[in-house]
N, C-alpha and C positions, 0 to 999 in steps of 0.2 A: 482520429486519427492516427494513420496510418504508423506515424513513424512512432510515438509514444506506444501504441499495440507493440512494434514489432519491440522496442527496447524491454516492455514489461516481459513478455514472451522470455524470451530468452534468462532476462536477468533471474526474473521467479525460479525454470526448471532449477539456477544455482542454487540461487535461494532457498527454496524448498528440498532441495537435496545435502545443503550444509549440513544435516542430519541428519541419520536412519531414520531416527525415534520420535524424534521430539517436534513439536507442532513448532508449525510457522506461521508467524503473519505482520506484512510489510504491505509501503504504498509507493506502486509503482510511478503515480503521480508526482508523492510528492519528491523522490527523486528527480524523476522529470524536470520537474519547477527548478530544483537544485541544482541540478547538471547545465541547465538552460540559463540558469544567473554566472554561471563558471564561461561557459561558450560564449556568452556576450562581453566578459572581461580578459577573457584571454584573444591571441593571435597567431599566427602563425599555423606552425605542423601542432604547437597545443592547443588553439580551437580547431582546426581539424581533427586531430585524434576527438576531442569532447565529442563534436560534431559525427564522429564516424559512428562512436557508443552511444549517442542519442539518433543517432538515425536522420538528424538531419542533409537536407536535399541537399549534395555540394556542386548542382548546377544552379542555385540558385543565389543571388545575391544576399550579403547577409544582412539587408533592409529587407528582403522579399521575405526570407526567412523568419525575418522576426513577423511581418504582417501573418502570414501563418503562424505565427504559437498565442500573441499576447490576445488576439480573440479567444483561445479557447481557455487560459487563464482568465480572464476575465470570467466568459461565462457560469465557469464552476465557483466562481467566487459569489455568484447573485444568487446563488440553490440558497433557500432558507436553510436546507441543514448541515452544508460544508460552509469550514471557513480553512484558507491557508493566508500562511502570509512568510517572506520570507526577512531574514535577517541577517548584517554583518555585525559581528566584533571585533574591531580593528585596535591591532597594537598602537598605542598613543605614537609610538616614532613614522607611521607611517600615514602617508593621504590617500585617499582615493578618487577619481573623476570623480565630475560634477552629478551624470544620472547615475549613481551609486550613492548620493551622499544623503538619501532619506530612507534610508536601511541604514543606518551606520551609529552603530555605538563605542564609543572609544575609550579605552580600558588600558591601564596599565599590565603587560604581558609579563613583568618580571614577580607578578603579588599574582599570582596560581592559584592559589582558594581566591582571590575576586574572581579572579575567569571562570572557574566551573561553576561558583557561588550565581554571576551575571547569564552564562548560558542555562544551569539548570531553571533559576527562577524563573525564566524568560520561557520558560519551554512551560514548564507548572505551569503559569498562569494563560498562558495559551490555549491549551490542553485540558481544562479548567480538575488540574491536578490528579489527568491523571495516568501521567509522564513526569515523575518528578525526579529524573533524573536520567542525565542523556550522556553528558560525558563525565570522566570522574578526573584527577588531576596531573595525571600518568602522561596521559592526551595531552597536555599541552608539555611541549619542547621549548628549550631555551632560544629556538629561530623560527617559532612559531608567527605568524606577520599575522594572524586573522583566525576568526573561524565563522565561516560560513551556516546559516542555518535556513533549510522552512521546515517548518511544521505546520500541517493540517490537523485539522480536528473534523468529526462526521458524528455525531448525534442526531437517529430518526429512528421513529417510530411506525411497530409496521401496518400497514393501512387493514392490515386481518391481524388482532392480535394471538395469541396463542389463549385457546380458552382451557385447557384442564394440562394437569402435571402428575405422572406418575413415575415409578420408579421402572428399570428396563436392566438389559445388560447390554453391554458396547464392548464389540468385538476388537480390539484395540489391532495393530498393525503386527507385534509380534505375536498372534493367536491369542493371549490374554486380552480375561473379561474385567468389565470394571462395573460395578452396580451404581449408577448416576442416577440422576434426575431427568427425564426426557420432557418435552411438552407437546400440547397437540393440537391441531386447531381444522377444523372441517370445510372447505370454504371453494369456492373456481379460482383454481389458480390456472400459471400458462405453466405448462410440461410438457417435454416430450418425452423418448427413451432412445437413445442414438446407438445402432448393432454396434456399428463399427468403434463405439466407443468402448460396449458392452457398459454403456453407464447411460442413466438418465440423468436429465437437467431437470431443477424448479426453479420458477422467479418466484420472488417476496418482495412483492411492492410496497413501499414506504409511502407514508403520508405526506400529499401536498409536493411531490416531488418528483421528478425524472431517475432518478437513485431506482433500484433496484437490488436484490441480493440473489447471486442465482448459487446455484447448490449442484456442483459433479458428485453424484453418486457413483460410483463403480460398483457392478453386480456383488461382486462380493470383498471381505475385507483384502486380502491381497492386489487385488486390480487396482489399487489408488500404485502399485509401482511402474504399472505402464501406461500410465496418465503420467506421471509424471517423467518418466525415461520420454515417451514423446508431448510433452509440454506445450511447445510452439507450435504443433500444428491441431494438438488439443485444445489449447486455447481459444485458435482458430477459429473451431466448430462451432464454442461452447460460446462465446461470442456475436455469432454471426446464423447462425442453423435459428428457424423459423418454427416457434412452441405454440401447442396445440393449448385455449383453455378448456381445462373439464374441471368436476368437480371432486375432490382429493381427500381422502387421510391424510395430514402431512404432520408424523412424528420427528423431532431434532431435539439434538441434547443440549440440555442450554451451556455453553459454554466461555470461557473468558481465558484470551491469551497477549499473553506481553512477550516480545522479540525487541533481541536486541544483534544489530548485526554492524562491523564492521565490514565495512563494503569496498575495503582499496583491492586484495585478490581480486573478487569479480570481477570488480571494475579495472583491472588490469585486464584480464582475460580478459571484454569484451572491445578492447582496444584502446582504452587512455592509458595508460603507461605515461605516455610524455606528460602530462597533466603531475604526475610525481616526482616527474624528473630534473633533476637542480637545473638545468637549463629552461619549466616551463619558461613562457610568456606571460605575462597577464599586466599586461601596458595598456589594456584597456578599461583594465579596470583599478588599478593602482597608479598614481600620477609620475612622471618621471623625476629620479635622482634615487625610488625609497627603494634599490638595491634592486638584487633576485629574488622572485618566492615561489612557492611550490604548494599544492599540494601535501600537506603531511597527512589525514586521516579526514577515508567520508565514514561517516556512522549512523545508522538512521534506527532510530525504539519508535515500536508503533504496537499499538494496545488495540480490541475490542475485545467488545462485551455485549455477546447476543441473551437474549436473554424472552421472557413473553410479550413482552410488548416493545420491544428495540434490541436497539444498542442501552438504553438506559433505561433505567425505571421509569416511568410517567402513566399517568390513563390512558385511557383505548376505549375502546367500544365491544360490543357483542358482535357475533360471529351466524353465519345463519346454519341453520342445521337442516338436513335433509335426509333419505334415508341411507340406510350403512346398505343396501343390498349395490347400490349404484353405482359407490365409487371406486374409488382406486388406491391403491396405498404407495404410501414412499414413505420410508419404513429407514430415518438415516441411524443406524446402531452400529457403522463401524466407518473405517476411515474414508473422506471423500476431502475436495474441493472448494472450496466457498470465495467468488468475488463480489463484491459490494462496486457494483458499473452506472455509469454513467448512460442511459440507451438515450438519447440527443445526441450526445456528442462522440458517443463509442468507445470510453477508454472506463481499464478500471481505473478504482482511487484506490481499492485496497486489493489484495486479496491472500489467499491463506489455503493452509493443508495442516486438516485434524490427523494428526496419524495415533495420536493416544489422548486416551482419556485417563485421569489420575483427581482427581478434584469431583466434592461431589459435593454441585453447585446447587 
């Protein structure tokens, strides 16, 4: 969907460049789901500012926009590798309108520890223990009305598991080198070289799904800077370019990334400032007489782990071996971009940039 792709490109550029050397992983889809929930619950200029950030068409009615978005989330939730859910933890002094009743858990927000424990317990359970702590007590303020969450959990096995591991050097973004474990597979993959980006793209399919991982590898370690600088156009090229099937030898590092982001600053830069203002209007979400409410913080924590078998350890099957002389090489031994991407819906679910390898996995 164009609106989610437009949001993700602008958002990812800011998220990926928030640190010069640290790896970043984040979920544009999870953010879009949360912003959609806020948009439905808002009115007036607050709804308009959220809609502008979410790239919702202002020329369509609210009902028509809902019709545009709802099938997207329903289709994604039907994928066997992916589950997503929203949750509202609400101050017991407040009440939500009927459409949001099924999402709500009532808490005593005067007991900050109870709120943080409830939020973190829910997110840990939903993500099968991969994300143990989303918020800490400092985020719950005396005037906090509610905590809105969207959680996304993805577990996929490679269609063609990697069959060989070896040690080699990864060149980090600062030019230093790190001895780490790489994994290799020889198979028929979809791949292309993008001359305008000075980079190549490889598609790695998951079992029994329309979801794939796309890896964009620049020609040299410093090439990642140019990709990040021009990410909106780069992402469009990566996600829309036709790839050619060919046999190749793919070498990737094992990697594991967890990123926690406070998104207030990024979302204000993207036009959503009114949602954080004292006069924000969420009267489609909160019943009359509850008093004013605003967004105090939007945080996201995302975890991804890539190994020989997929995003988590599990069983796999054999790979096809062909004569070595006929192969092209895809050697992912310096900084790169990656997308976990739904091919049918054409939406990035998770995206990341690997800049530095520190751990020997």
